[in-house]
C-alpha positions in Angstrom: 0.0 0.0 0.0 1.3 3.4 -1.0 1.2 5.9 1.9 0.6 9.7 1.9 1.3 10.1 5.6 4.3 12.2 4.7 1.8 15.0 3.9 0.0 14.7 7.2 1.2 18.0 8.7 0.7 19.8 5.4 -2.9 18.5 5.3 -3.5 19.9 8.8 -2.2 23.3 7.8 -4.2 23.2 4.5 -7.5 23.2 6.5 -6.4 25.3 9.5 -8.3 28.4 8.3 -11.1 26.7 6.5 -12.3 24.0 9.0 -13.2 23.9 12.7 -11.5 20.5 12.8 -8.4 20.8 10.6 -6.8 17.6 12.0 -9.9 15.5 11.3 -10.4 17.1 7.9 -6.7 16.6 7.1 -6.8 12.9 8.1 -9.9 12.4 6.0 -8.3 14.0 3.0 -5.1 11.9 3.3 -7.2 8.7 3.7 -9.4 9.5 0.6 -6.4 10.2 -1.6 -4.5 7.2 -0.3 -7.5 5.0 -1.3 -7.7 6.8 -4.7 -3.9 6.4 -5.4 -3.9 2.7 -4.4 -7.0 2.1 -6.5 -5.2 3.7 -9.5 -2.1 1.5 -8.9 -4.0 -1.7 -8.5 -4.0 -2.8 -12.1 -1.1 -0.6 -13.3 2.0 -2.2 -14.8 5.1 -2.0 -12.5 6.9 0.0 -15.1 4.3 2.8 -14.9 3.9 3.0 -11.1 6.9 4.9 -9.9 6.5 7.9 -12.2 2.7 7.9 -11.5 3.3 8.0 -7.7 5.9 10.8 -8.0 3.6 13.0 -10.1 0.6 12.2 -8.0 2.4 13.2 -4.8 3.8 16.3 -6.5 0.4 17.6 -7.6 -1.4 16.5 -4.4 1.1 18.4 -2.2 0.9 21.4 -4.6 -2.9 21.5 -4.1 -2.5 21.2 -0.3 0.0 24.1 -0.3 -2.5 26.2 -2.3 -5.3 25.3 0.1 -3.3 26.3 3.1 -3.5 29.9 1.9 -7.3 29.8 1.8 -9.4 31.1 4.7 -13.1 31.2 5.7 -14.6 34.1 7.6 -16.7 31.6 9.6 -13.4 30.2 11.0 -11.2 33.3 11.2 -14.0 35.6 12.2 -15.4 38.5 10.2 -13.3 41.3 11.7 -10.6 42.4 9.3 -11.3 39.5 6.9 -9.7 40.4 3.5 -12.3 39.2 1.0 -10.2 40.1 -2.1 -7.2 38.1 -0.8 -9.4 35.2 0.0 -10.9 35.1 -3.5 -7.4 35.1 -5.0 -6.4 32.3 -2.8 -9.5 30.3 -3.5 -8.9 30.7 -7.3 -5.4 29.5 -7.0 -6.5 26.5 -5.0 -9.3 25.7 -7.5 -6.8 25.9 -10.4 -4.4 23.5 -8.6 -7.2 21.1 -7.9 -8.3 21.2 -11.6 -4.7 20.7 -12.7 -4.4 17.7 -10.4 -7.7 16.1 -11.5 -7.0 16.7 -15.2 -3.5 15.2 -14.9 -4.9 12.1 -13.2 -7.6 11.6 -15.8 -5.2 12.0 -18.8 -2.5 9.8 -17.2 -4.8 6.9 -16.5 -6.2 7.0 -20.0 -2.7 7.2 -21.5 -1.4 4.3 -19.3 -4.5 2.2 -20.2 -3.9 2.8 -23.9 -0.2 1.8 -23.6 -1.2 -1.3 -21.8 -3.8 -2.1 -24.5 -1.4 -1.4 -27.3 1.2 -3.7 -25.8 -1.1 -6.7 -25.7 -0.7 -9.4 -28.4 -3.1 -8.9 -31.3 -4.9 -12.2 -30.5 -5.6 -11.1 -26.9 -6.9 -7.7 -28.1 -9.2 -9.4 -30.6 -10.5 -11.8 -28.0 -11.3 -9.0 -25.6 -13.0 -7.0 -28.4 -15.2 -9.9 -29.2 -16.1 -10.5 -25.5 -17.2 -6.9 -25.1 -19.1 -6.8 -28.4 -20.9 -10.2 -27.7 -21.9 -8.9 -24.3 -23.4 -5.7 -25.8 -25.2 -7.7 -28.6 -26.7 -10.2 -26.1 -27.8 -7.4 -23.8 -29.6 -5.6 -26.6 -31.0 -8.9 -28.0 -32.4 -9.8 -24.6 -34.2 -6.4 -24.3 -35.7 -6.9 -27.8 -36.8 -10.4 -26.8 -38.5 -8.8 -23.7 -40.3 -6.4 -26.0 -41.4 -9.3 -28.2 -42.8 -11.1 -25.2 -44.4 -7.9 -23.8 -42.2 -8.0 -20.7 -40.2 -4.9 -21.6 -42.4 -1.8 -21.7 -41.4 1.7 -22.7 -38.4 0.5 -24.8 -37.9 1.0 -28.5 -37.1 -2.2 -30.4 -35.8 -0.2 -33.4 -33.4 1.7 -31.1 -31.8 -1.6 -29.8 -31.7 -3.1 -33.3 -29.9 0.0 -34.4 -27.5 -0.3 -31.5 -26.5 -3.8 -32.5 -26.2 -2.8 -36.2 -24.0 0.2 -35.5 -21.6 -1.6 -33.2 -21.1 -4.5 -35.7 -20.9 -2.0 -38.6 -17.8 -0.5 -37.0 -16.0 -3.8 -37.4 -17.4 -4.3 -40.9 -15.9 -0.9 -42.0 -12.5 -2.1 -40.6 -12.7 -5.2 -42.7 -12.9 -7.5 -39.7 -14.7 -10.4 -41.3 -14.1 -12.8 -38.3 -15.8 -10.6 -35.7 -18.6 -9.7 -38.1 -19.3 -13.3 -38.8 -19.3 -14.1 -35.1 -21.8 -11.3 -34.5 -24.1 -12.6 -37.3 -23.9 -16.1 -36.0 -24.8 -14.9 -32.5 -28.0 -13.1 -33.8 -28.9 -16.1 -35.9 -28.6 -18.4 -32.9 -30.7 -16.0 -30.8 -33.3 -15.8 -33.5 -33.6 -19.6 -33.6 -33.6 -20.3 -29.9 -35.3 -17.3 -28.3 -37.3 -15.0 -30.6 -36.6 -13.0 -33.8 -34.7 -9.9 -32.8 -33.4 -9.0 -36.2 -35.3 -10.2 -39.3 -33.4 -11.9 -42.2 -34.3 -9.0 -44.5 -32.5 -6.4 -42.3 -29.3 -4.9 -43.7 -27.5 -6.3 -40.6 -27.0 -9.5 -42.5 -25.3 -7.7 -45.3 -22.5 -6.5 -43.0 -20.3 -9.5 -43.8 -20.3 -8.4 -47.5 -19.2 -4.9 -46.5 -16.5 -6.4 -44.2 -15.2 -8.7 -47.0 -15.1 -5.7 -49.4 -13.2 -3.6 -46.9 -10.8 -6.4 -46.2 -10.1 -6.9 -49.9 -9.5 -3.2 -50.3 -7.1 -3.1 -47.3 -5.1 -6.0 -48.7 -4.8 -4.3 -52.1 -3.9 -1.0 -50.5 -1.2 -2.5 -48.2 0.8 -3.1 -51.4 0.5 0.4 -52.7 3.3 2.9 -52.2 2.6 5.8 -49.9 2.1 9.4 -51.2 4.0 12.1 -49.4 3.8 15.9 -49.6 6.2 18.2 -47.8 4.8 21.2 -45.9 6.5 23.8 -43.8 7.7 22.1 -40.6 6.5 18.7 -41.6 4.8 16.4 -44.2 1.5 14.9 -45.2 1.4 11.1 -45.9 -1.4 9.1 -47.6 -0.5 5.9 -45.8 -2.2 3.0 -47.6 -1.0 0.3 -45.2 -2.5 2.1 -42.2 -5.5 3.3 -44.3 -4.9 6.8 -42.9 -4.0 10.3 -44.1 -1.4 11.6 -41.7 -0.1 15.1 -40.8 3.4 14.7 -39.2 5.1 17.8 -37.8 8.7 18.3 -36.8 7.5 20.0 -33.6 4.2 20.6 -31.9 2.1 22.9 -34.3 0.6 26.1 -33.0 -2.9 26.2 -31.6 -4.6 27.5 -34.7 -3.2 24.6 -36.8 -4.3 22.0 -34.2 -7.8 23.6 -34.1 -8.3 23.3 -37.9 -7.0 19.7 -37.8 -9.6 18.9 -35.1 -12.3 20.7 -37.0 -11.5 18.5 -40.0 -11.8 15.4 -37.9 -8.1 14.6 -37.6 -7.1 13.0 -34.3 -3.8 12.8 -32.6 -2.2 9.3 -32.7 0.6 8.9 -30.1 1.4 5.6 -31.6 2.2 7.1 -35.0 3.1 10.6 -33.8 0.7 12.0 -36.3 -2.6 13.8 -36.7 -4.6 11.4 -38.8 -8.0 10.2 -40.0 -9.2 7.3 -42.2 -8.2 7.5 -45.9 -11.5 8.4 -47.6 -12.6 10.8 -50.2 -13.9 13.1 -47.5 -10.5 12.9 -45.8 -8.8 13.9 -49.0 -11.1 16.9 -49.4 -10.4 17.9 -45.8 -6.7 17.6 -46.4 -6.9 19.9 -49.4 -8.6 22.5 -47.3 -6.0 22.2 -44.6 -3.2 22.5 -47.1 -4.9 25.6 -48.6 -5.1 27.1 -45.1 -1.5 26.4 -44.3 -0.4 27.9 -47.7 -2.4 31.1 -47.1 -1.0 31.3 -43.6 2.6 31.0 -44.7 2.3 33.6 -47.5 
């Protein structure tokens, strides 16, 4: 168990002017954050833990320091209470707390992604199917309940659409194996429980879409990438990854990041690129971004 007892005295001071029981409030704060920290560490790889602990403690103590400058007139007494100074201190404390919370959220997401990326492809595919199958069976069970009159106030079309959209995501990736498993799951449910998706529904055409996408990906994987140089970077039409990628020598300025986001490009830490799927719409968006960059540099 990771301890935060080293910050005990700091926690007492942090609440000295804002609580009638600063010791009790300090102990409670230490306990809450120890529980949070150890929950965060529970499933974290050993290689990630030390850096996470150091940054957690740094930001936690920084927040406590900022809180120690805060004061409440109810505790200090109203006489001579400097409202303006208190507001400034409260704003600094709030900013430190937001910084701490945002760092934690981003760090946990980044660590989770690194863990996921490091897994063998077979394990990732197995997990993807488990999650998808669970979602499909949940929606199918609700539809079955609607068919039997057990589920009331639910929309059958909404749950059918939910199944379709989730499986369509894999079809568009050319993942014929998972799409076939999904179709088999619905067919089995139709045969053993009740009809949740009719045979005429476009859901059963998703395997054809997946096969077409897979064939295209295989053809594209042998194509040579196209590359355009831009100031401070390059644009790549990456056929193997099926992505259009903006790669910069250094972090671009805010205005460039904003237009990339506006045109649906997302940052990929794995490829160190701003990218989106290689489609006609993406090509049009790329032309518009290049036009913007050209006018900006003139």
